[in-house]
C-alpha positions in Angstrom: 59.2 21.9 28.9 56.4 24.3 28.3 55.1 26.2 31.0 52.6 29.0 31.0 51.3 31.0 34.4 48.7 33.5 34.2 48.5 34.0 30.7 45.6 36.6 29.9 44.9 38.2 26.2 42.5 40.8 25.1 41.0 42.2 21.8 40.2 45.7 22.8 37.9 45.6 26.2 37.0 41.7 25.3 39.1 39.3 27.3 39.5 36.4 25.6 41.8 34.6 28.2 41.6 35.1 31.3 44.2 34.4 33.3 45.3 30.6 32.6 47.9 28.5 33.8 49.4 25.6 31.1 52.2 23.0 31.4 53.5 20.6 29.1 55.4 17.8 29.5 57.9 16.3 27.1 57.5 13.7 25.6 53.2 14.0 26.3 50.3 14.7 24.5 48.4 17.4 26.3 45.2 19.0 25.1 43.0 22.1 25.1 39.0 21.4 24.9 36.5 23.5 24.5 33.8 25.3 22.6 34.2 28.2 19.9 34.8 31.1 21.4 35.9 29.8 24.8 39.6 31.2 24.1 41.8 28.0 22.5 43.0 29.1 19.4 43.9 32.8 21.2 46.1 30.7 23.5 48.2 28.5 21.0 48.5 32.3 18.9 49.9 34.1 22.3 52.3 31.0 23.0 53.3 31.1 19.2 54.1 34.8 19.2 51.9 35.7 17.3 49.2 37.9 19.0 50.5 39.8 22.2 49.6 39.0 26.1 47.9 41.5 28.2 49.0 39.6 31.4 51.3 36.3 32.0 54.5 34.4 31.2 55.3 31.5 29.2 58.6 30.0 29.7 60.1 27.0 26.9 62.8 24.4 28.4 63.5 26.8 31.2 63.6 30.0 29.1 60.8 33.3 29.0 59.8 33.5 26.1 56.9 35.9 26.7 57.6 38.7 24.6 59.2 36.9 21.4 58.0 37.1 18.1 57.1 34.3 16.3 60.5 34.4 13.7 62.4 34.3 17.0 60.2 31.1 18.9 60.2 29.0 15.7 63.9 28.3 15.6 63.7 27.5 19.5 61.4 24.6 18.7 57.9 25.4 19.0 55.4 25.0 15.6 52.7 25.6 15.2 50.0 23.5 12.4 47.3 26.3 12.1 43.2 26.1 11.6 42.0 25.6 8.7 45.4 24.0 7.1 46.8 27.8 5.5 48.9 25.8 2.9 50.4 27.8 -0.2 47.5 26.6 -2.7 49.9 27.8 -6.0 52.8 26.2 -4.9 53.4 22.1 -5.4 53.5 19.8 -2.4 57.1 19.6 -2.4 57.5 23.1 -2.4 55.5 23.5 0.3 57.2 21.0 2.5 60.0 23.0 1.9 58.4 26.1 3.4 58.7 24.3 6.8 62.9 24.2 6.4 62.6 28.0 6.5 64.2 28.0 10.2 66.3 25.8 9.6 70.3 26.3 9.6 70.8 23.1 7.8 70.5 22.1 4.4 69.8 18.6 3.8 66.2 17.5 4.1 66.0 14.4 2.6 66.1 12.8 5.7 63.0 14.9 6.4 61.0 14.6 3.1 61.4 10.4 4.0 59.9 10.9 7.3 57.2 12.8 6.2 56.3 10.5 3.1 56.6 7.5 5.2 54.1 9.1 7.4 52.0 10.3 4.1 52.3 8.4 1.2 49.5 9.8 -0.6 52.1 13.3 -0.6 54.9 11.6 -2.1 52.3 10.4 -4.9 51.5 13.9 -5.6 54.4 16.0 -4.6 54.8 18.0 -8.0 51.0 18.8 -7.3 49.8 22.1 -6.8 48.5 21.6 -3.4 45.4 23.6 -4.1 44.5 20.9 -6.1 44.7 17.9 -3.0 41.4 17.1 -1.0 40.9 18.5 2.1 42.2 15.3 4.1 45.7 15.2 2.2 45.6 19.3 2.8 45.8 19.0 6.4 49.1 16.3 5.7 50.4 18.1 4.0 49.8 21.2 6.6 51.1 18.2 9.2 54.0 17.7 7.1 54.9 20.9 7.0 55.2 21.4 10.3 57.1 18.4 10.7 59.9 19.8 8.4 61.5 22.5 11.0 62.1 19.7 13.1 59.8 21.2 17.0 60.3 20.3 19.7 56.6 21.3 20.7 54.2 20.5 17.9 51.0 22.9 18.5 47.7 21.3 16.2 44.6 23.5 16.5 41.7 21.9 15.1 43.8 19.3 12.8 40.5 17.2 12.2 38.0 20.3 11.4 36.0 19.3 8.6 37.0 15.9 7.4 35.2 12.9 6.4 35.7 10.3 9.5 37.9 8.2 8.1 40.4 11.1 7.7 39.8 11.8 11.3 41.1 8.4 12.6 43.9 8.5 10.1 44.9 12.3 11.4 44.2 11.0 15.0 46.8 7.4 14.5 49.9 9.7 12.9 49.3 12.7 16.5 50.3 9.2 18.0 53.6 8.1 15.8 54.7 11.7 16.0 54.5 11.6 19.8 56.1 8.1 19.7 58.9 9.7 17.4 59.9 12.1 20.1 57.1 15.0 19.4 55.8 17.0 22.0 52.3 17.7 21.4 50.2 20.6 22.1 46.4 19.5 21.0 43.7 22.1 20.4 40.6 19.8 19.4 36.9 20.5 19.5 36.4 16.5 19.1 36.5 15.8 22.5 36.4 11.8 22.4 38.9 10.9 20.1 41.2 13.7 21.8 40.8 12.6 25.2 41.5 8.8 24.1 45.4 9.5 23.1 45.9 12.5 25.3 48.2 12.5 28.1 46.7 15.4 29.9 43.4 17.7 29.3 42.8 20.9 30.1 39.2 22.3 29.6 38.5 26.2 28.9 35.4 27.7 29.6 35.4 31.5 28.3 38.8 32.0 28.8 38.9 30.0 31.9 40.4 26.4 32.7 36.9 24.7 34.2 38.9 21.2 34.6 42.6 19.8 34.0 43.6 16.3 35.0 44.9 13.0 33.3 42.8 12.3 30.5 41.6 8.7 32.2 40.4 11.4 34.9 38.7 13.8 32.6 37.0 11.3 30.6 35.2 10.8 33.9 34.3 14.5 34.7 30.3 14.2 35.2 30.6 18.1 33.2 32.8 16.5 30.9 30.9 13.7 29.9 27.5 15.9 29.7 29.5 18.3 27.6 31.3 16.7 24.9 31.2 13.3 25.1 27.6 13.0 24.8 26.6 12.3 28.6 
């Protein structure tokens, strides 16, 4: 569904991503693990058309999207839920969700609202509340919900569990599994390696801009370097 070949991203003289290959098959959860500065977010931003690529190609459903800008990529079905939530604090929950529909040509969103409110009942309770007054966990739910309102084919999630309480983290990971069950393919970047590997089909490990380990989640889980570096030995 999504194929990245020899992707390279540079910031001036600094090479953040150094020629990586990634494939995301339809209906799967594919995860990218790595420490801070490994190149994870740069990879996601390159896929989404938010930053230029130095080299490499990106294909989506057989179509070359390497040089498309973000506003052309989102309508194709690639939607990103960014690190840090980036909700609109001065708008209500419902208004934030409506923004997720911006690129859609149809205007019948009632079914989508119900889907999001079923996934996150707390958002239904707070739909008229200003988003900036929500808790961190609720804001993350809102960011995920806003992305799903665009009806993505591939949903890119960047650190959805960052800074959240353990009980909310469990809820977020259950939601990711539910999203996949509903037919959405997920590309996930996370530092919570244990929970991520548990729900993933395939895992890539990035180290200083290069893929050091890759494979089915069960195989990566038993890799000695992964155990030592990400799973506490």
